[in-house]
C-alpha positions in Angstrom: 11.3 -8.0 0.0 9.7 -10.1 2.6 6.3 -12.0 2.4 4.6 -13.7 5.2 2.9 -16.9 4.1 1.2 -19.4 6.4 2.7 -17.7 9.4 6.3 -17.8 8.1 8.3 -15.0 6.5 9.8 -15.7 3.1 12.0 -13.6 0.9 9.8 -12.8 -2.1 9.9 -11.2 -5.5 7.3 -9.0 -7.1 5.8 -12.1 -8.6 5.5 -13.6 -5.1 3.7 -10.5 -3.9 1.3 -10.6 -6.9 0.6 -14.3 -6.2 0.0 -13.5 -2.6 -2.5 -10.7 -3.6 -4.3 -13.1 -5.9 -4.5 -15.9 -3.3 -7.8 -17.4 -2.3 -6.5 -17.6 1.3 -7.3 -14.3 3.0 -4.5 -14.7 5.5 -1.9 -14.9 2.7 -3.5 -12.0 0.9 -3.5 -9.9 4.1 0.2 -10.7 4.5 0.9 -9.7 0.9 -0.8 -6.4 1.5 1.2 -5.8 4.6 4.5 -6.6 2.8 3.4 -4.1 0.1 3.1 -1.4 2.8 6.5 -2.2 4.2 8.2 -1.9 0.8 6.0 0.9 -0.5 8.4 2.9 -2.6 9.5 -0.1 -4.6 6.1 -1.5 -5.2 4.0 1.7 -6.0 4.4 1.4 -9.7 3.4 -2.3 -9.7 0.5 -1.7 -7.4 -0.8 1.1 -9.7 -0.5 -1.3 -12.6 -2.3 -4.1 -10.7 -5.1 -1.7 -9.5 -6.2 -1.6 -13.2 -5.9 -5.4 -13.7 -9.0 -7.3 -15.1 -8.7 -9.8 -12.2 -11.2 -8.4 -9.6 -9.3 -10.0 -6.7 -5.9 -8.6 -7.7 -7.5 -5.2 -8.5 -9.3 -4.9 -5.1 -6.2 -6.0 -3.1 -3.8 -3.7 -5.0 -6.2 -0.8 -4.3 -6.3 -1.8 -0.6 -2.5 -1.9 -0.5 -2.3 1.5 -2.3 -4.8 2.9 0.3 -2.7 1.6 3.1 0.6 3.1 1.6 -0.8 6.5 0.4 -3.6 7.2 2.8 -6.0 7.5 -0.2 -8.1 4.8 -1.7 -6.5 3.5 -4.9 -4.3 6.6 -5.2 -2.8 7.2 -8.6 -0.6 10.1 -7.5 2.9 10.2 -6.1 1.6 11.8 -2.9 2.0 9.7 0.2 0.1 11.2 3.1 1.5 11.0 6.6 -0.8 9.9 9.4 0.7 12.2 12.0 2.4 15.6 12.2 5.4 13.9 13.8 5.8 11.7 10.7 5.4 14.7 8.4 8.0 16.7 10.4 10.5 13.9 10.2 10.0 13.4 6.4 10.2 17.2 6.0 13.5 17.4 7.9 15.0 14.7 5.8 13.8 15.8 2.4 13.5 19.5 2.9 10.0 19.5 1.4 7.3 21.7 2.9 4.3 20.3 4.9 0.8 20.6 3.7 -1.7 19.9 6.5 -5.3 19.0 5.7 -8.0 18.0 8.2 -10.4 15.6 6.5 -13.2 13.4 7.8 -13.6 9.7 7.1 -11.2 6.9 6.3 -9.7 8.1 3.0 -7.8 4.8 2.6 -11.1 2.9 2.3 -13.5 2.8 -0.6 -16.8 4.6 0.1 -15.4 6.4 3.2 
């Protein structure tokens, strides 16, 4: 897992990601959110756990990362929405799963869309 801190990329653990999400530095937190999106399948269970954390900063940033990964604000499901038909077709050809296409309005990866 890679984490970008202060403009540099570091190999990180789940604890490093959590520390980044809890950071008071917005740039570090943003990099931690980005790293969550790049290692989505590994981090989904932890992000769901952190989305219910009593720490408001960790809770909000975990929900933001979940929204970026799944396409839905603070998703608690295993559905990861693709943002284009091309992405969905590629995933379907690899997994053999069918495609469900929905047209929705708003930014569903943001709170209060």
